[in-house]
C-alpha positions as CSV (number, residue, x, y, z in Angstrom):
1,M,66.4,128.3,108.0
2,I,67.1,124.6,108.3
3,G,64.3,122.6,106.8
4,S,62.1,125.6,106.1
5,G,62.7,126.0,102.4
6,I,63.9,129.5,102.9
7,T,67.1,130.2,101.1
8,N,69.1,133.2,102.4
9,G,65.8,134.9,103.2
10,M,64.8,135.6,99.7
11,E,62.1,134.1,97.4
12,T,62.3,130.3,96.9
13,K,60.4,127.9,94.8
14,H,58.3,125.1,96.3
15,G,56.8,122.8,93.7
16,G,57.2,125.3,90.9
17,N,55.4,128.1,92.8
18,K,57.3,131.2,93.9
19,V,56.8,131.7,97.6
20,S,57.5,135.1,99.1
21,L,59.4,135.5,102.3
22,Q,56.3,136.9,103.9
23,E,54.3,133.7,103.0
24,S,57.2,131.5,104.2
25,I,57.3,133.2,107.5
26,A,53.5,132.9,107.9
27,A,53.7,129.2,107.1
28,E,56.5,128.7,109.6
29,L,54.2,130.0,112.4
30,K,52.1,126.8,112.2
31,T,55.2,124.6,112.2
32,A,56.7,126.5,115.2
33,M,53.4,126.2,117.1
34,K,53.2,122.4,116.4
35,K,56.7,121.9,117.6
36,R,55.9,124.1,120.7
37,D,59.0,126.2,120.0
38,R,58.0,129.2,122.1
39,V,60.9,131.5,121.1
40,R,60.3,130.9,117.3
41,T,56.5,131.2,117.7
42,D,56.8,134.5,119.6
43,A,59.4,136.0,117.1
44,I,57.2,135.0,114.1
45,R,54.1,136.5,115.7
46,V,56.0,139.8,116.3
47,L,57.1,139.7,112.6
48,I,53.6,139.0,111.3
49,G,52.3,141.9,113.6
50,E,54.8,144.2,111.9
51,F,53.7,143.0,108.5
52,Q,50.0,143.8,109.3
53,R,51.0,147.4,110.4
54,Q,52.2,148.2,106.9
55,P,50.0,150.0,104.4
56,D,50.5,147.3,101.9
57,K,49.4,143.9,103.1
58,S,51.4,142.0,100.5
59,L,55.0,142.9,101.0
60,T,58.0,142.4,98.7
61,D,60.9,140.4,100.0
62,Q,63.0,143.6,100.3
63,Q,60.3,145.2,102.4
64,V,60.2,142.1,104.7
65,V,64.0,142.2,105.0
66,G,63.8,145.9,105.9
67,I,61.3,145.2,108.6
68,I,63.4,142.3,110.0
69,R,66.5,144.5,110.0
70,K,64.6,147.2,111.9
71,L,63.4,144.8,114.5
72,V,66.9,143.2,114.9
73,K,68.4,146.7,115.3
74,S,65.9,147.8,118.0
75,E,66.3,144.5,119.9
76,K,70.1,144.8,119.9
77,E,69.7,148.4,121.2
78,L,67.4,147.1,124.0
79,L,69.9,144.3,124.9
80,A,72.7,146.8,125.0
81,V,70.8,149.0,127.4
82,S,69.9,146.1,129.6
83,G,73.5,144.7,129.5
84,R,72.5,141.4,127.9
85,E,74.4,139.9,125.0
86,D,72.0,138.0,122.7
87,S,68.5,136.7,122.5
88,G,66.7,133.8,120.8
89,F,64.5,136.5,119.3
90,I,67.4,138.0,117.4
91,M,68.6,134.5,116.3
92,V,65.2,133.6,114.8
93,L,64.9,137.0,113.0
94,E,68.5,136.9,111.6
95,G,67.7,133.4,110.2
96,Y,65.4,135.1,107.7
97,L,67.9,137.7,106.5
98,P,69.9,137.1,103.3
99,Q,73.5,136.1,103.8
100,Q,75.6,139.2,104.0
101,A,78.3,140.0,101.5
102,G,81.7,139.9,103.1
103,E,84.2,142.8,103.1
104,E,86.5,141.0,100.6
105,D,83.6,140.4,98.2
106,I,82.6,144.0,98.3
107,K,86.2,145.3,97.9
108,G,86.7,142.9,94.9
109,W,83.5,144.0,93.2
110,I,84.4,147.7,93.7
111,A,87.9,147.2,92.3
112,E,86.5,145.4,89.3
113,H,83.4,147.4,88.5
114,V,83.6,151.0,89.9
115,D,85.3,153.7,87.9
116,F,85.9,156.4,90.5
117,S,86.7,159.0,87.7
118,Q,82.9,159.1,87.1
119,F,82.2,160.4,90.6
120,G,83.0,163.7,92.3
121,N,84.1,161.8,95.4
122,K,84.4,158.2,96.5
123,M,81.1,158.3,98.6
124,Q,79.1,158.9,95.4
125,A,79.9,155.3,94.4
126,M,77.6,154.0,97.2
127,K,74.6,154.0,94.9
128,P,75.8,151.6,92.2
129,I,77.4,149.4,94.9
130,M,74.2,149.2,97.0
131,A,72.2,148.6,93.8
132,H,74.4,145.6,92.9
133,F,74.5,144.0,96.4
134,G,71.0,145.1,97.6
135,P,70.1,143.8,101.0
136,A,73.1,141.5,101.0
137,A,75.4,144.4,101.8
138,D,75.4,146.4,105.0
139,G,75.5,150.1,104.1
140,N,77.7,151.0,107.0
141,L,80.3,148.4,105.9
142,V,80.2,149.7,102.3
143,K,80.7,153.3,103.6
144,R,83.7,152.2,105.7
145,I,85.2,150.3,102.8
146,L,84.8,153.4,100.5
147,Q,86.3,155.7,103.1
148,N,89.4,153.5,103.3
149,F,89.5,152.5,99.6
150,D,92.7,153.6,97.9
151,V,91.8,155.2,94.5
152,E,94.7,155.2,92.1
């Protein structure tokens, strides 16, 4: 987010203190309200509402990213049904997500670090790949890359 202190949607430091993504989002609500940014205010309120529905009130950044991805997915499905392309809501939410690893980055890491002889089939390599990239890699993209990966 521009000017928000959030870096790729993960924890950042402000004045030496680690600020979680959840805390950053809560702080941005006040800023959005002061700027009278209706779309951002509404999106952040929906996010905070989702946070409050969770059993744990203090969420890790990975849990927050999971919630955001779920909301983006459901909003995209609603837009597809209604025939619309995009919404400000999705744009706001996607601004909190970490930058996604590209296909070439993933392919390069696989070629360098994955020994397919250790696995019964290519798809079993998903676990170490996803462990390395975490929320920065889309599981469907990794799956597609593995399905098309040429094992020598």
